[in-house]
DRENMI-36076 format. One line per field, with one value per residue (C-alpha): x, y, z; residue in three letters; residue number from 0. Coordinates in Angstrom, 1 decimal. Layout:
REM DRENMI-36076
u	[X / ...]
v	[Y / ...]
w	[Z / ...]
residu	[ALA / ...]
num	[NUM / ...]
REM end
This chain:
REM DRENMI-36076
u	[-73.4 / -71.9 / -69.3 / -65.7 / -65.7 / -67.2 / -67.9 / -67.6 / -66.3 / -62.2 / -61.7 / -64.8 / -64.2 / -66.6 / -67.2 / -70.4 / -69.9 / -72.6 / -72.9 / -75.1 / -74.5 / -73.1 / -69.3 / -68.9 / -71.4 / -69.8 / -71.2 / -69.7 / -70.4 / -70.5 / -69.7 / -69.5 / -69.4 / -69.1 / -66.3 / -68.6 / -68.4 / -72.3 / -72.4 / -74.7 / -77.0 / -75.0 / -75.5 / -74.8 / -74.5 / -74.7 / -73.9 / -77.2 / -80.0 / -82.6 / -82.7 / -82.3 / -85.7 / -83.9 / -84.5 / -82.0 / -81.2 / -83.6 / -81.4 / -79.2 / -80.0 / -79.7 / -79.4 / -78.3 / -75.7 / -74.5 / -71.0 / -71.4 / -69.2 / -69.3 / -69.5 / -71.2 / -74.6 / -73.8 / -72.6 / -75.9 / -77.9 / -75.8 / -76.2 / -80.2 / -80.5 / -78.0 / -76.5 / -79.8 / -82.0]
v	[37.7 / 39.5 / 37.3 / 38.4 / 38.0 / 40.4 / 39.5 / 42.3 / 42.9 / 42.8 / 46.8 / 48.0 / 51.7 / 50.8 / 47.7 / 47.5 / 45.7 / 44.4 / 45.3 / 44.4 / 47.9 / 46.6 / 46.6 / 48.9 / 47.7 / 46.9 / 45.1 / 43.2 / 39.7 / 39.1 / 35.4 / 34.4 / 31.3 / 31.0 / 29.2 / 25.8 / 25.7 / 26.4 / 28.6 / 31.7 / 33.4 / 35.5 / 39.0 / 40.8 / 44.8 / 46.5 / 50.0 / 51.3 / 53.4 / 51.4 / 47.2 / 45.4 / 43.6 / 40.0 / 36.8 / 35.8 / 32.4 / 31.8 / 32.4 / 35.3 / 39.0 / 41.2 / 45.5 / 48.4 / 51.1 / 54.1 / 53.3 / 49.3 / 47.9 / 47.1 / 50.2 / 51.1 / 51.0 / 47.6 / 46.0 / 47.1 / 45.6 / 42.2 / 42.1 / 42.6 / 40.4 / 37.8 / 37.5 / 38.0 / 35.9]
w	[179.1 / 176.0 / 173.7 / 173.9 / 170.1 / 167.4 / 163.6 / 161.3 / 157.7 / 157.3 / 157.2 / 159.3 / 160.7 / 163.7 / 165.6 / 167.8 / 170.7 / 173.0 / 176.8 / 179.8 / 181.0 / 184.7 / 183.8 / 186.7 / 189.4 / 192.6 / 195.3 / 198.8 / 199.7 / 203.7 / 204.6 / 208.0 / 210.2 / 214.0 / 216.0 / 215.8 / 212.5 / 211.3 / 208.3 / 208.6 / 205.9 / 203.3 / 202.6 / 199.4 / 199.7 / 196.3 / 195.7 / 194.6 / 195.6 / 195.4 / 195.0 / 191.8 / 190.3 / 190.6 / 191.3 / 194.2 / 195.9 / 199.3 / 202.0 / 200.6 / 201.9 / 199.6 / 200.6 / 198.9 / 200.6 / 199.2 / 199.6 / 198.8 / 201.3 / 204.9 / 207.2 / 210.3 / 208.6 / 206.8 / 210.2 / 211.8 / 209.1 / 209.4 / 213.1 / 212.8 / 209.8 / 210.2 / 213.7 / 215.7 / 213.3]
residu	[MET / PRO / SER / ALA / ARG / THR / VAL / ASN / ALA / LYS / GLY / ALA / LYS / THR / VAL / LEU / VAL / ASN / THR / THR / GLY / HIS / GLU / LYS / SER / GLN / PHE / THR / VAL / VAL / LEU / THR / CYS / PRO / ALA / ASP / GLY / THR / LYS / LEU / LYS / THR / MET / VAL / MET / PHE / LYS / LEU / LYS / THR / LEU / LEU / LYS / GLU / ASN / PHE / PRO / PRO / GLY / VAL / LEU / VAL / HIS / CYS / LEU / PRO / LYS / GLY / TRP / MET / ASP / GLU / ALA / GLY / LEU / LYS / LEU / TRP / VAL / GLU / LYS / VAL / TRP / GLN / SER]
num	[0 / 1 / 2 / 3 / 4 / 5 / 6 / 7 / 8 / 9 / 10 / 11 / 12 / 13 / 14 / 15 / 16 / 17 / 18 / 19 / 20 / 21 / 22 / 23 / 24 / 25 / 26 / 27 / 28 / 29 / 30 / 31 / 32 / 33 / 34 / 35 / 36 / 37 / 38 / 39 / 40 / 41 / 42 / 43 / 44 / 45 / 46 / 47 / 48 / 49 / 50 / 51 / 52 / 53 / 54 / 55 / 56 / 57 / 58 / 59 / 60 / 61 / 62 / 63 / 64 / 65 / 66 / 67 / 68 / 69 / 70 / 71 / 72 / 73 / 74 / 75 / 76 / 77 / 78 / 79 / 80 / 81 / 82 / 83 / 84]
REM end
């Protein structure tokens, strides 16, 4: 995580700021539980074309959707991967 502060000489014309490159990453997290109170698996949908090469916690389903939010395709994935499992 980049720092919120920089250290430069007083009066410098330019200041370099480190970034992660993911400032505009968008994703949707789906948390669900039925009426009996049991927690179902967490589902994370990223607005990407290919899946990230990251290690995610066990029990978390990660998918990529073009729009990045819960639409018909996202609901179909949720039913197949979470509700029916």
